[in-house]
All heavy atoms as atom14 arrays in JSON, in Angstrom:
{
  "sequence": "MDIDLVIAPSVATAATCLFITATSLLKPWGLTRRGRRLRISASSAKSVDARSPRQTA",
  "atom14_mask": [
    [1, 1, 1, 1, 1, 1, 1, 1, 0, 0, 0, 0, 0, 0],
    [1, 1, 1, 1, 1, 1, 1, 1, 0, 0, 0, 0, 0, 0],
    [1, 1, 1, 1, 1, 1, 1, 1, 0, 0, 0, 0, 0, 0],
    [1, 1, 1, 1, 1, 1, 1, 1, 0, 0, 0, 0, 0, 0],
    [1, 1, 1, 1, 1, 1, 1, 1, 0, 0, 0, 0, 0, 0],
    [1, 1, 1, 1, 1, 1, 1, 0, 0, 0, 0, 0, 0, 0],
    [1, 1, 1, 1, 1, 1, 1, 1, 0, 0, 0, 0, 0, 0],
    [1, 1, 1, 1, 1, 0, 0, 0, 0, 0, 0, 0, 0, 0],
    [1, 1, 1, 1, 1, 1, 1, 0, 0, 0, 0, 0, 0, 0],
    [1, 1, 1, 1, 1, 1, 0, 0, 0, 0, 0, 0, 0, 0],
    [1, 1, 1, 1, 1, 1, 1, 0, 0, 0, 0, 0, 0, 0],
    [1, 1, 1, 1, 1, 0, 0, 0, 0, 0, 0, 0, 0, 0],
    [1, 1, 1, 1, 1, 1, 1, 0, 0, 0, 0, 0, 0, 0],
    [1, 1, 1, 1, 1, 0, 0, 0, 0, 0, 0, 0, 0, 0],
    [1, 1, 1, 1, 1, 0, 0, 0, 0, 0, 0, 0, 0, 0],
    [1, 1, 1, 1, 1, 1, 1, 0, 0, 0, 0, 0, 0, 0],
    [1, 1, 1, 1, 1, 1, 0, 0, 0, 0, 0, 0, 0, 0],
    [1, 1, 1, 1, 1, 1, 1, 1, 0, 0, 0, 0, 0, 0],
    [1, 1, 1, 1, 1, 1, 1, 1, 1, 1, 1, 0, 0, 0],
    [1, 1, 1, 1, 1, 1, 1, 1, 0, 0, 0, 0, 0, 0],
    [1, 1, 1, 1, 1, 1, 1, 0, 0, 0, 0, 0, 0, 0],
    [1, 1, 1, 1, 1, 0, 0, 0, 0, 0, 0, 0, 0, 0],
    [1, 1, 1, 1, 1, 1, 1, 0, 0, 0, 0, 0, 0, 0],
    [1, 1, 1, 1, 1, 1, 0, 0, 0, 0, 0, 0, 0, 0],
    [1, 1, 1, 1, 1, 1, 1, 1, 0, 0, 0, 0, 0, 0],
    [1, 1, 1, 1, 1, 1, 1, 1, 0, 0, 0, 0, 0, 0],
    [1, 1, 1, 1, 1, 1, 1, 1, 1, 0, 0, 0, 0, 0],
    [1, 1, 1, 1, 1, 1, 1, 0, 0, 0, 0, 0, 0, 0],
    [1, 1, 1, 1, 1, 1, 1, 1, 1, 1, 1, 1, 1, 1],
    [1, 1, 1, 1, 0, 0, 0, 0, 0, 0, 0, 0, 0, 0],
    [1, 1, 1, 1, 1, 1, 1, 1, 0, 0, 0, 0, 0, 0],
    [1, 1, 1, 1, 1, 1, 1, 0, 0, 0, 0, 0, 0, 0],
    [1, 1, 1, 1, 1, 1, 1, 1, 1, 1, 1, 0, 0, 0],
    [1, 1, 1, 1, 1, 1, 1, 1, 1, 1, 1, 0, 0, 0],
    [1, 1, 1, 1, 0, 0, 0, 0, 0, 0, 0, 0, 0, 0],
    [1, 1, 1, 1, 1, 1, 1, 1, 1, 1, 1, 0, 0, 0],
    [1, 1, 1, 1, 1, 1, 1, 1, 1, 1, 1, 0, 0, 0],
    [1, 1, 1, 1, 1, 1, 1, 1, 0, 0, 0, 0, 0, 0],
    [1, 1, 1, 1, 1, 1, 1, 1, 1, 1, 1, 0, 0, 0],
    [1, 1, 1, 1, 1, 1, 1, 1, 0, 0, 0, 0, 0, 0],
    [1, 1, 1, 1, 1, 1, 0, 0, 0, 0, 0, 0, 0, 0],
    [1, 1, 1, 1, 1, 0, 0, 0, 0, 0, 0, 0, 0, 0],
    [1, 1, 1, 1, 1, 1, 0, 0, 0, 0, 0, 0, 0, 0],
    [1, 1, 1, 1, 1, 1, 0, 0, 0, 0, 0, 0, 0, 0],
    [1, 1, 1, 1, 1, 0, 0, 0, 0, 0, 0, 0, 0, 0],
    [1, 1, 1, 1, 1, 1, 1, 1, 1, 0, 0, 0, 0, 0],
    [1, 1, 1, 1, 1, 1, 0, 0, 0, 0, 0, 0, 0, 0],
    [1, 1, 1, 1, 1, 1, 1, 0, 0, 0, 0, 0, 0, 0],
    [1, 1, 1, 1, 1, 1, 1, 1, 0, 0, 0, 0, 0, 0],
    [1, 1, 1, 1, 1, 0, 0, 0, 0, 0, 0, 0, 0, 0],
    [1, 1, 1, 1, 1, 1, 1, 1, 1, 1, 1, 0, 0, 0],
    [1, 1, 1, 1, 1, 1, 0, 0, 0, 0, 0, 0, 0, 0],
    [1, 1, 1, 1, 1, 1, 1, 0, 0, 0, 0, 0, 0, 0],
    [1, 1, 1, 1, 1, 1, 1, 1, 1, 1, 1, 0, 0, 0],
    [1, 1, 1, 1, 1, 1, 1, 1, 1, 0, 0, 0, 0, 0],
    [1, 1, 1, 1, 1, 1, 1, 0, 0, 0, 0, 0, 0, 0],
    [1, 1, 1, 1, 1, 0, 0, 0, 0, 0, 0, 0, 0, 0]
  ],
  "atom14_positions": [
    [[170.75, -52.06, 25.05], [171.72, -52.0, 23.98], [171.04, -51.54, 22.68], [171.63, -50.8, 21.91], [172.36, -53.36, 23.78], [173.43, -53.34, 22.75], [174.71, -54.43, 23.27], [175.89, -54.13, 22.04], [0.0, 0.0, 0.0], [0.0, 0.0, 0.0], [0.0, 0.0, 0.0], [0.0, 0.0, 0.0], [0.0, 0.0, 0.0], [0.0, 0.0, 0.0]],
    [[169.81, -51.94, 22.46], [169.12, -51.53, 21.24], [168.76, -50.05, 21.26], [168.65, -49.42, 20.22], [167.85, -52.36, 21.04], [168.16, -53.8, 20.71], [169.27, -54.04, 20.18], [167.32, -54.67, 21.0], [0.0, 0.0, 0.0], [0.0, 0.0, 0.0], [0.0, 0.0, 0.0], [0.0, 0.0, 0.0], [0.0, 0.0, 0.0], [0.0, 0.0, 0.0]],
    [[168.59, -49.49, 22.46], [168.23, -48.08, 22.56], [169.37, -47.18, 22.11], [169.15, -46.07, 21.62], [167.77, -47.74, 24.01], [167.08, -46.37, 24.07], [168.94, -47.75, 24.96], [165.71, -46.42, 23.5], [0.0, 0.0, 0.0], [0.0, 0.0, 0.0], [0.0, 0.0, 0.0], [0.0, 0.0, 0.0], [0.0, 0.0, 0.0], [0.0, 0.0, 0.0]],
    [[170.62, -47.65, 22.22], [171.77, -46.87, 21.76], [171.72, -46.67, 20.25], [172.21, -45.66, 19.74], [173.08, -47.57, 22.14], [173.32, -47.57, 23.64], [172.75, -46.68, 24.31], [174.06, -48.44, 24.12], [0.0, 0.0, 0.0], [0.0, 0.0, 0.0], [0.0, 0.0, 0.0], [0.0, 0.0, 0.0], [0.0, 0.0, 0.0], [0.0, 0.0, 0.0]],
    [[171.15, -47.62, 19.55], [171.04, -47.5, 18.1], [170.02, -46.45, 17.69], [170.02, -45.99, 16.54], [170.67, -48.86, 17.49], [171.69, -49.98, 17.67], [171.14, -51.28, 17.1], [173.0, -49.62, 17.0], [0.0, 0.0, 0.0], [0.0, 0.0, 0.0], [0.0, 0.0, 0.0], [0.0, 0.0, 0.0], [0.0, 0.0, 0.0], [0.0, 0.0, 0.0]],
    [[169.17, -46.05, 18.59], [168.16, -45.03, 18.31], [168.61, -43.66, 18.81], [168.4, -42.64, 18.14], [166.81, -45.42, 18.94], [165.78, -44.32, 18.78], [166.31, -46.73, 18.37], [0.0, 0.0, 0.0], [0.0, 0.0, 0.0], [0.0, 0.0, 0.0], [0.0, 0.0, 0.0], [0.0, 0.0, 0.0], [0.0, 0.0, 0.0], [0.0, 0.0, 0.0]],
    [[169.25, -43.63, 19.97], [169.62, -42.37, 20.59], [170.71, -41.64, 19.8], [170.61, -40.43, 19.56], [170.06, -42.6, 22.06], [168.85, -43.03, 22.88], [170.69, -41.35, 22.64], [169.17, -43.35, 24.3], [0.0, 0.0, 0.0], [0.0, 0.0, 0.0], [0.0, 0.0, 0.0], [0.0, 0.0, 0.0], [0.0, 0.0, 0.0], [0.0, 0.0, 0.0]],
    [[171.74, -42.32, 19.38], [172.87, -41.67, 18.7], [172.43, -40.97, 17.4], [172.73, -39.78, 17.22], [173.98, -42.68, 18.42], [0.0, 0.0, 0.0], [0.0, 0.0, 0.0], [0.0, 0.0, 0.0], [0.0, 0.0, 0.0], [0.0, 0.0, 0.0], [0.0, 0.0, 0.0], [0.0, 0.0, 0.0], [0.0, 0.0, 0.0], [0.0, 0.0, 0.0]],
    [[171.7, -41.62, 16.51], [171.24, -40.9, 15.31], [170.26, -39.78, 15.63], [170.25, -38.74, 14.95], [170.57, -41.98, 14.47], [171.08, -43.27, 14.98], [171.41, -43.05, 16.42], [0.0, 0.0, 0.0], [0.0, 0.0, 0.0], [0.0, 0.0, 0.0], [0.0, 0.0, 0.0], [0.0, 0.0, 0.0], [0.0, 0.0, 0.0], [0.0, 0.0, 0.0]],
    [[169.46, -39.96, 16.66], [168.51, -38.91, 17.03], [169.22, -37.66, 17.52], [168.86, -36.54, 17.16], [167.56, -39.4, 18.12], [166.85, -40.52, 17.66], [0.0, 0.0, 0.0], [0.0, 0.0, 0.0], [0.0, 0.0, 0.0], [0.0, 0.0, 0.0], [0.0, 0.0, 0.0], [0.0, 0.0, 0.0], [0.0, 0.0, 0.0], [0.0, 0.0, 0.0]],
    [[170.24, -37.84, 18.33], [171.01, -36.71, 18.83], [171.75, -36.03, 17.68], [171.78, -34.8, 17.6], [171.99, -37.16, 19.94], [172.97, -36.06, 20.3], [171.22, -37.62, 21.16], [0.0, 0.0, 0.0], [0.0, 0.0, 0.0], [0.0, 0.0, 0.0], [0.0, 0.0, 0.0], [0.0, 0.0, 0.0], [0.0, 0.0, 0.0], [0.0, 0.0, 0.0]],
    [[172.31, -36.8, 16.78], [173.02, -36.22, 15.64], [172.07, -35.43, 14.74], [172.4, -34.32, 14.3], [173.71, -37.32, 14.85], [0.0, 0.0, 0.0], [0.0, 0.0, 0.0], [0.0, 0.0, 0.0], [0.0, 0.0, 0.0], [0.0, 0.0, 0.0], [0.0, 0.0, 0.0], [0.0, 0.0, 0.0], [0.0, 0.0, 0.0], [0.0, 0.0, 0.0]],
    [[170.89, -35.96, 14.5], [169.91, -35.26, 13.68], [169.43, -33.98, 14.35], [169.31, -32.93, 13.71], [168.71, -36.18, 13.39], [169.2, -37.37, 12.76], [167.71, -35.51, 12.49], [0.0, 0.0, 0.0], [0.0, 0.0, 0.0], [0.0, 0.0, 0.0], [0.0, 0.0, 0.0], [0.0, 0.0, 0.0], [0.0, 0.0, 0.0], [0.0, 0.0, 0.0]],
    [[169.18, -34.04, 15.65], [168.74, -32.86, 16.39], [169.83, -31.78, 16.4], [169.54, -30.59, 16.23], [168.35, -33.23, 17.81], [0.0, 0.0, 0.0], [0.0, 0.0, 0.0], [0.0, 0.0, 0.0], [0.0, 0.0, 0.0], [0.0, 0.0, 0.0], [0.0, 0.0, 0.0], [0.0, 0.0, 0.0], [0.0, 0.0, 0.0], [0.0, 0.0, 0.0]],
    [[171.07, -32.19, 16.57], [172.18, -31.23, 16.57], [172.32, -30.57, 15.2], [172.57, -29.36, 15.1], [173.48, -31.92, 16.97], [0.0, 0.0, 0.0], [0.0, 0.0, 0.0], [0.0, 0.0, 0.0], [0.0, 0.0, 0.0], [0.0, 0.0, 0.0], [0.0, 0.0, 0.0], [0.0, 0.0, 0.0], [0.0, 0.0, 0.0], [0.0, 0.0, 0.0]],
    [[172.15, -31.35, 14.14], [172.23, -30.79, 12.8], [171.11, -29.8, 12.55], [171.35, -28.71, 12.01], [172.17, -31.93, 11.75], [173.23, -32.85, 12.01], [172.3, -31.39, 10.35], [0.0, 0.0, 0.0], [0.0, 0.0, 0.0], [0.0, 0.0, 0.0], [0.0, 0.0, 0.0], [0.0, 0.0, 0.0], [0.0, 0.0, 0.0], [0.0, 0.0, 0.0]],
    [[169.9, -30.14, 12.95], [168.77, -29.22, 12.78], [168.97, -27.94, 13.58], [168.66, -26.85, 13.1], [167.47, -29.9, 13.17], [166.98, -31.19, 12.02], [0.0, 0.0, 0.0], [0.0, 0.0, 0.0], [0.0, 0.0, 0.0], [0.0, 0.0, 0.0], [0.0, 0.0, 0.0], [0.0, 0.0, 0.0], [0.0, 0.0, 0.0], [0.0, 0.0, 0.0]],
    [[169.49, -28.04, 14.78], [169.76, -26.87, 15.6], [170.82, -25.99, 14.95], [170.68, -24.76, 14.91], [170.2, -27.31, 16.99], [170.5, -26.2, 17.99], [169.22, -25.43, 18.31], [171.09, -26.79, 19.26], [0.0, 0.0, 0.0], [0.0, 0.0, 0.0], [0.0, 0.0, 0.0], [0.0, 0.0, 0.0], [0.0, 0.0, 0.0], [0.0, 0.0, 0.0]],
    [[171.87, -26.6, 14.44], [172.93, -25.83, 13.77], [172.4, -25.12, 12.53], [172.7, -23.94, 12.3], [174.09, -26.77, 13.4], [175.16, -26.08, 12.6], [176.06, -25.24, 13.22], [175.26, -26.27, 11.23], [177.05, -24.6, 12.49], [176.23, -25.65, 10.5], [177.13, -24.81, 11.13], [0.0, 0.0, 0.0], [0.0, 0.0, 0.0], [0.0, 0.0, 0.0]],
    [[171.62, -25.8, 11.73], [171.06, -25.2, 10.51], [170.12, -24.05, 10.86], [170.14, -22.99, 10.22], [170.36, -26.27, 9.66], [171.39, -27.23, 9.08], [169.54, -25.65, 8.56], [170.8, -28.43, 8.41], [0.0, 0.0, 0.0], [0.0, 0.0, 0.0], [0.0, 0.0, 0.0], [0.0, 0.0, 0.0], [0.0, 0.0, 0.0], [0.0, 0.0, 0.0]],
    [[169.31, -24.22, 11.88], [168.39, -23.16, 12.3], [169.16, -21.95, 12.81], [168.84, -20.81, 12.45], [167.44, -23.68, 13.38], [166.73, -24.81, 12.87], [166.46, -22.61, 13.82], [0.0, 0.0, 0.0], [0.0, 0.0, 0.0], [0.0, 0.0, 0.0], [0.0, 0.0, 0.0], [0.0, 0.0, 0.0], [0.0, 0.0, 0.0], [0.0, 0.0, 0.0]],
    [[170.16, -22.17, 13.64], [170.95, -21.06, 14.17], [171.68, -20.33, 13.05], [171.74, -19.1, 13.03], [171.96, -21.58, 15.21], [0.0, 0.0, 0.0], [0.0, 0.0, 0.0], [0.0, 0.0, 0.0], [0.0, 0.0, 0.0], [0.0, 0.0, 0.0], [0.0, 0.0, 0.0], [0.0, 0.0, 0.0], [0.0, 0.0, 0.0], [0.0, 0.0, 0.0]],
    [[172.22, -21.07, 12.1], [172.92, -20.44, 10.98], [171.97, -19.61, 10.13], [172.3, -18.5, 9.72], [173.59, -21.52, 10.1], [174.47, -22.3, 10.92], [174.39, -20.9, 8.99], [0.0, 0.0, 0.0], [0.0, 0.0, 0.0], [0.0, 0.0, 0.0], [0.0, 0.0, 0.0], [0.0, 0.0, 0.0], [0.0, 0.0, 0.0], [0.0, 0.0, 0.0]],
    [[170.79, -20.11, 9.88], [169.85, -19.38, 9.04], [169.33, -18.12, 9.75], [168.99, -17.14, 9.1], [168.68, -20.26, 8.65], [167.88, -20.57, 9.76], [0.0, 0.0, 0.0], [0.0, 0.0, 0.0], [0.0, 0.0, 0.0], [0.0, 0.0, 0.0], [0.0, 0.0, 0.0], [0.0, 0.0, 0.0], [0.0, 0.0, 0.0], [0.0, 0.0, 0.0]],
    [[169.28, -18.12, 11.08], [168.81, -16.95, 11.8], [169.91, -15.91, 12.0], [169.63, -14.71, 12.06], [168.28, -17.36, 13.18], [166.98, -18.17, 13.16], [166.64, -18.63, 14.57], [165.86, -17.34, 12.59], [0.0, 0.0, 0.0], [0.0, 0.0, 0.0], [0.0, 0.0, 0.0], [0.0, 0.0, 0.0], [0.0, 0.0, 0.0], [0.0, 0.0, 0.0]],
    [[171.15, -16.34, 12.09], [172.24, -15.43, 12.41], [173.01, -14.94, 11.18], [173.89, -14.11, 11.32], [173.23, -16.11, 13.37], [172.63, -16.48, 14.72], [173.65, -17.25, 15.54], [172.18, -15.24, 15.46], [0.0, 0.0, 0.0], [0.0, 0.0, 0.0], [0.0, 0.0, 0.0], [0.0, 0.0, 0.0], [0.0, 0.0, 0.0], [0.0, 0.0, 0.0]],
    [[172.69, -15.44, 10.01], [173.43, -15.03, 8.82], [173.13, -13.57, 8.49], [172.05, -13.06, 8.79], [173.09, -15.92, 7.63], [171.69, -15.73, 7.12], [171.41, -16.63, 5.95], [169.98, -16.4, 5.49], [169.6, -17.25, 4.42], [0.0, 0.0, 0.0], [0.0, 0.0, 0.0], [0.0, 0.0, 0.0], [0.0, 0.0, 0.0], [0.0, 0.0, 0.0]],
    [[174.08, -12.87, 7.88], [173.83, -11.48, 7.51], [172.87, -11.39, 6.32], [172.93, -12.2, 5.41], [175.21, -10.95, 7.15], [175.98, -12.15, 6.76], [175.44, -13.28, 7.57], [0.0, 0.0, 0.0], [0.0, 0.0, 0.0], [0.0, 0.0, 0.0], [0.0, 0.0, 0.0], [0.0, 0.0, 0.0], [0.0, 0.0, 0.0], [0.0, 0.0, 0.0]],
    [[171.99, -10.41, 6.35], [171.08, -10.18, 5.24], [171.67, -9.09, 4.36], [172.13, -8.08, 4.85], [169.71, -9.75, 5.75], [169.01, -10.89, 6.4], [169.03, -11.22, 7.71], [168.22, -11.88, 5.75], [168.28, -12.35, 7.93], [167.77, -12.77, 6.74], [167.84, -12.09, 4.44], [166.95, -13.85, 6.45], [167.03, -13.17, 4.15], [166.59, -14.03, 5.14]],
    [[171.65, -9.31, 3.06], [172.23, -8.33, 2.15], [173.74, -8.46, 2.12], [174.32, -9.48, 2.51], [0.0, 0.0, 0.0], [0.0, 0.0, 0.0], [0.0, 0.0, 0.0], [0.0, 0.0, 0.0], [0.0, 0.0, 0.0], [0.0, 0.0, 0.0], [0.0, 0.0, 0.0], [0.0, 0.0, 0.0], [0.0, 0.0, 0.0], [0.0, 0.0, 0.0]],
    [[174.38, -7.41, 1.67], [175.83, -7.42, 1.56], [176.48, -7.11, 2.9], [175.98, -6.27, 3.66], [176.29, -6.39, 0.53], [175.94, -6.68, -0.92], [176.32, -5.5, -1.79], [176.63, -7.93, -1.4], [0.0, 0.0, 0.0], [0.0, 0.0, 0.0], [0.0, 0.0, 0.0], [0.0, 0.0, 0.0], [0.0, 0.0, 0.0], [0.0, 0.0, 0.0]],
    [[177.6, -7.75, 3.17], [178.39, -7.41, 4.34], [179.21, -6.17, 4.02], [179.19, -5.67, 2.89], [179.33, -8.58, 4.7], [180.17, -8.84, 3.59], [178.53, -9.82, 5.07], [0.0, 0.0, 0.0], [0.0, 0.0, 0.0], [0.0, 0.0, 0.0], [0.0, 0.0, 0.0], [0.0, 0.0, 0.0], [0.0, 0.0, 0.0], [0.0, 0.0, 0.0]],
    [[179.94, -5.66, 5.0], [180.78, -4.49, 4.74], [181.78, -4.77, 3.64], [182.02, -3.93, 2.77], [181.52, -4.09, 6.01], [180.69, -3.2, 6.91], [181.5, -2.74, 8.08], [181.08, -3.55, 9.22], [181.81, -3.83, 10.27], [183.02, -3.34, 10.39], [181.35, -4.58, 11.23], [0.0, 0.0, 0.0], [0.0, 0.0, 0.0], [0.0, 0.0, 0.0]],
    [[182.36, -5.95, 3.65], [183.33, -6.31, 2.62], [182.66, -6.39, 1.25], [183.21, -5.92, 0.25], [183.98, -7.67, 2.95], [185.0, -8.11, 1.95], [185.65, -9.42, 2.38], [186.67, -9.82, 1.46], [186.47, -10.6, 0.41], [185.27, -11.07, 0.17], [187.46, -10.92, -0.39], [0.0, 0.0, 0.0], [0.0, 0.0, 0.0], [0.0, 0.0, 0.0]],
    [[181.47, -6.96, 1.21], [180.76, -7.05, -0.06], [180.39, -5.69, -0.63], [180.49, -5.44, -1.83], [0.0, 0.0, 0.0], [0.0, 0.0, 0.0], [0.0, 0.0, 0.0], [0.0, 0.0, 0.0], [0.0, 0.0, 0.0], [0.0, 0.0, 0.0], [0.0, 0.0, 0.0], [0.0, 0.0, 0.0], [0.0, 0.0, 0.0], [0.0, 0.0, 0.0]],
    [[179.96, -4.78, 0.25], [179.64, -3.42, -0.22], [180.89, -2.72, -0.74], [180.85, -2.05, -1.76], [179.02, -2.61, 0.93], [177.58, -2.95, 1.19], [176.93, -1.96, 2.13], [177.49, -2.01, 3.48], [177.04, -2.77, 4.46], [176.01, -3.55, 4.25], [177.61, -2.74, 5.64], [0.0, 0.0, 0.0], [0.0, 0.0, 0.0], [0.0, 0.0, 0.0]],
    [[182.0, -2.91, -0.03], [183.26, -2.28, -0.46], [183.7, -2.81, -1.8], [184.1, -2.05, -2.69], [184.33, -2.52, 0.6], [185.62, -1.76, 0.33], [186.64, -1.97, 1.44], [187.16, -3.34, 1.38], [187.07, -4.23, 2.35], [186.47, -3.93, 3.47], [187.56, -5.44, 2.22], [0.0, 0.0, 0.0], [0.0, 0.0, 0.0], [0.0, 0.0, 0.0]],
    [[183.6, -4.12, -2.0], [184.0, -4.7, -3.27], [183.07, -4.27, -4.4], [183.51, -4.02, -5.52], [184.02, -6.23, -3.17], [185.11, -6.82, -2.29], [184.94, -8.32, -2.17], [186.48, -6.47, -2.83], [0.0, 0.0, 0.0], [0.0, 0.0, 0.0], [0.0, 0.0, 0.0], [0.0, 0.0, 0.0], [0.0, 0.0, 0.0], [0.0, 0.0, 0.0]],
    [[181.78, -4.15, -4.11], [180.84, -3.71, -5.15], [181.11, -2.27, -5.56], [181.07, -1.92, -6.73], [179.4, -3.86, -4.66], [178.4, -3.42, -5.72], [177.01, -3.66, -5.3], [176.68, -5.07, -5.53], [175.49, -5.59, -5.31], [174.53, -4.86, -4.83], [175.27, -6.85, -5.55], [0.0, 0.0, 0.0], [0.0, 0.0, 0.0], [0.0, 0.0, 0.0]],
    [[181.42, -1.41, -4.57], [181.71, -0.01, -4.89], [182.98, 0.09, -5.72], [183.03, 0.82, -6.71], [181.83, 0.81, -3.58], [180.45, 0.96, -2.96], [182.44, 2.17, -3.84], [180.48, 1.55, -1.57], [0.0, 0.0, 0.0], [0.0, 0.0, 0.0], [0.0, 0.0, 0.0], [0.0, 0.0, 0.0], [0.0, 0.0, 0.0], [0.0, 0.0, 0.0]],
    [[184.02, -0.66, -5.34], [185.26, -0.58, -6.1], [185.07, -1.16, -7.51], [185.65, -0.65, -8.47], [186.39, -1.31, -5.37], [186.14, -2.69, -5.32], [0.0, 0.0, 0.0], [0.0, 0.0, 0.0], [0.0, 0.0, 0.0], [0.0, 0.0, 0.0], [0.0, 0.0, 0.0], [0.0, 0.0, 0.0], [0.0, 0.0, 0.0], [0.0, 0.0, 0.0]],
    [[184.25, -2.18, -7.66], [184.01, -2.75, -8.99], [183.18, -1.8, -9.84], [183.45, -1.64, -11.04], [183.3, -4.1, -8.86], [0.0, 0.0, 0.0], [0.0, 0.0, 0.0], [0.0, 0.0, 0.0], [0.0, 0.0, 0.0], [0.0, 0.0, 0.0], [0.0, 0.0, 0.0], [0.0, 0.0, 0.0], [0.0, 0.0, 0.0], [0.0, 0.0, 0.0]],
    [[182.21, -1.13, -9.25], [181.39, -0.22, -10.04], [182.17, 1.03, -10.43], [181.98, 1.57, -11.51], [180.12, 0.16, -9.28], [180.45, 0.92, -8.14], [0.0, 0.0, 0.0], [0.0, 0.0, 0.0], [0.0, 0.0, 0.0], [0.0, 0.0, 0.0], [0.0, 0.0, 0.0], [0.0, 0.0, 0.0], [0.0, 0.0, 0.0], [0.0, 0.0, 0.0]],
    [[183.09, 1.48, -9.58], [183.88, 2.65, -9.94], [184.86, 2.3, -11.06], [185.12, 3.12, -11.93], [184.62, 3.2, -8.72], [185.57, 2.27, -8.27], [0.0, 0.0, 0.0], [0.0, 0.0, 0.0], [0.0, 0.0, 0.0], [0.0, 0.0, 0.0], [0.0, 0.0, 0.0], [0.0, 0.0, 0.0], [0.0, 0.0, 0.0], [0.0, 0.0, 0.0]],
    [[185.38, 1.08, -11.07], [186.28, 0.67, -12.15], [185.51, 0.56, -13.47], [186.02, 0.92, -14.53], [186.93, -0.67, -11.81], [0.0, 0.0, 0.0], [0.0, 0.0, 0.0], [0.0, 0.0, 0.0], [0.0, 0.0, 0.0], [0.0, 0.0, 0.0], [0.0, 0.0, 0.0], [0.0, 0.0, 0.0], [0.0, 0.0, 0.0], [0.0, 0.0, 0.0]],
    [[184.26, 0.09, -13.42], [183.46, -0.01, -14.63], [183.12, 1.37, -15.18], [183.11, 1.58, -16.37], [182.17, -0.79, -14.36], [182.4, -2.26, -14.17], [181.08, -2.97, -13.91], [181.33, -4.44, -13.64], [180.09, -5.13, -13.29], [0.0, 0.0, 0.0], [0.0, 0.0, 0.0], [0.0, 0.0, 0.0], [0.0, 0.0, 0.0], [0.0, 0.0, 0.0]],
    [[182.84, 2.31, -14.29], [182.48, 3.64, -14.77], [183.68, 4.31, -15.44], [183.53, 5.05, -16.39], [181.93, 4.5, -13.63], [182.93, 4.69, -12.65], [0.0, 0.0, 0.0], [0.0, 0.0, 0.0], [0.0, 0.0, 0.0], [0.0, 0.0, 0.0], [0.0, 0.0, 0.0], [0.0, 0.0, 0.0], [0.0, 0.0, 0.0], [0.0, 0.0, 0.0]],
    [[184.88, 4.04, -14.94], [186.08, 4.58, -15.59], [186.24, 3.97, -16.97], [186.52, 4.67, -17.94], [187.35, 4.32, -14.71], [188.6, 4.64, -15.48], [187.26, 5.12, -13.44], [0.0, 0.0, 0.0], [0.0, 0.0, 0.0], [0.0, 0.0, 0.0], [0.0, 0.0, 0.0], [0.0, 0.0, 0.0], [0.0, 0.0, 0.0], [0.0, 0.0, 0.0]],
    [[186.04, 2.66, -17.1], [186.16, 2.0, -18.39], [185.09, 2.51, -19.36], [185.33, 2.64, -20.55], [186.02, 0.48, -18.25], [187.24, -0.13, -17.58], [188.3, 0.54, -17.57], [187.13, -1.25, -17.08], [0.0, 0.0, 0.0], [0.0, 0.0, 0.0], [0.0, 0.0, 0.0], [0.0, 0.0, 0.0], [0.0, 0.0, 0.0], [0.0, 0.0, 0.0]],
    [[183.9, 2.78, -18.85], [182.83, 3.21, -19.71], [183.08, 4.61, -20.28], [182.67, 4.93, -21.38], [181.51, 3.21, -18.94], [0.0, 0.0, 0.0], [0.0, 0.0, 0.0], [0.0, 0.0, 0.0], [0.0, 0.0, 0.0], [0.0, 0.0, 0.0], [0.0, 0.0, 0.0], [0.0, 0.0, 0.0], [0.0, 0.0, 0.0], [0.0, 0.0, 0.0]],
    [[183.82, 5.43, -19.53], [184.09, 6.79, -19.99], [185.28, 6.86, -20.95], [185.46, 7.83, -21.63], [184.36, 7.71, -18.8], [183.09, 8.08, -18.07], [183.36, 9.04, -16.96], [183.68, 8.24, -15.77], [184.53, 8.61, -14.82], [185.13, 9.75, -14.89], [184.75, 7.83, -13.8], [0.0, 0.0, 0.0], [0.0, 0.0, 0.0], [0.0, 0.0, 0.0]],
    [[186.11, 5.83, -20.96], [187.3, 5.88, -21.82], [186.89, 5.68, -23.28], [185.92, 4.98, -23.57], [188.31, 4.81, -21.42], [187.77, 3.55, -21.66], [0.0, 0.0, 0.0], [0.0, 0.0, 0.0], [0.0, 0.0, 0.0], [0.0, 0.0, 0.0], [0.0, 0.0, 0.0], [0.0, 0.0, 0.0], [0.0, 0.0, 0.0], [0.0, 0.0, 0.0]],
    [[187.6, 6.3, -24.22], [187.2, 6.19, -25.64], [187.39, 4.79, -26.2], [186.69, 4.39, -27.1], [188.12, 7.2, -26.33], [189.24, 7.47, -25.4], [188.72, 7.19, -24.02], [0.0, 0.0, 0.0], [0.0, 0.0, 0.0], [0.0, 0.0, 0.0], [0.0, 0.0, 0.0], [0.0, 0.0, 0.0], [0.0, 0.0, 0.0], [0.0, 0.0, 0.0]],
    [[188.34, 4.01, -25.64], [188.57, 2.66, -26.14], [188.01, 1.65, -25.16], [188.07, 1.84, -23.94], [190.06, 2.39, -26.32], [190.68, 3.22, -27.42], [192.11, 2.82, -27.64], [192.86, 2.88, -26.37], [194.12, 2.52, -26.25], [194.78, 2.08, -27.28], [194.73, 2.61, -25.1], [0.0, 0.0, 0.0], [0.0, 0.0, 0.0], [0.0, 0.0, 0.0]],
    [[187.49, 0.56, -25.68], [187.01, -0.51, -24.83], [188.2, -1.33, -24.35], [189.13, -1.58, -25.11], [186.04, -1.42, -25.6], [184.72, -0.76, -25.93], [183.9, -0.54, -24.67], [183.99, -1.31, -23.72], [183.11, 0.51, -24.66], [0.0, 0.0, 0.0], [0.0, 0.0, 0.0], [0.0, 0.0, 0.0], [0.0, 0.0, 0.0], [0.0, 0.0, 0.0]],
    [[188.15, -1.73, -23.1], [189.21, -2.59, -22.56], [188.75, -4.04, -22.63], [187.58, -4.33, -22.77], [189.52, -2.22, -21.11], [188.33, -2.3, -20.36], [190.07, -0.79, -21.05], [0.0, 0.0, 0.0], [0.0, 0.0, 0.0], [0.0, 0.0, 0.0], [0.0, 0.0, 0.0], [0.0, 0.0, 0.0], [0.0, 0.0, 0.0], [0.0, 0.0, 0.0]],
    [[189.72, -4.94, -22.49], [189.4, -6.36, -22.59], [188.67, -6.85, -21.39], [188.68, -6.37, -20.33], [190.69, -7.17, -22.74], [0.0, 0.0, 0.0], [0.0, 0.0, 0.0], [0.0, 0.0, 0.0], [0.0, 0.0, 0.0], [0.0, 0.0, 0.0], [0.0, 0.0, 0.0], [0.0, 0.0, 0.0], [0.0, 0.0, 0.0], [0.0, 0.0, 0.0]]
  ]
}
């Protein structure tokens, strides 16, 4: 009965470490396709504002 008090937290800790390791290895590096698209659309909007004679809010 006392071993159950050790096994359950150990399994939970190991599962958490495995999940964190898998997430850190499988995450995308740099911008995703959506991020690149949003950055391009934001930079093109800024360049239009920069060329206009009046500053926008």
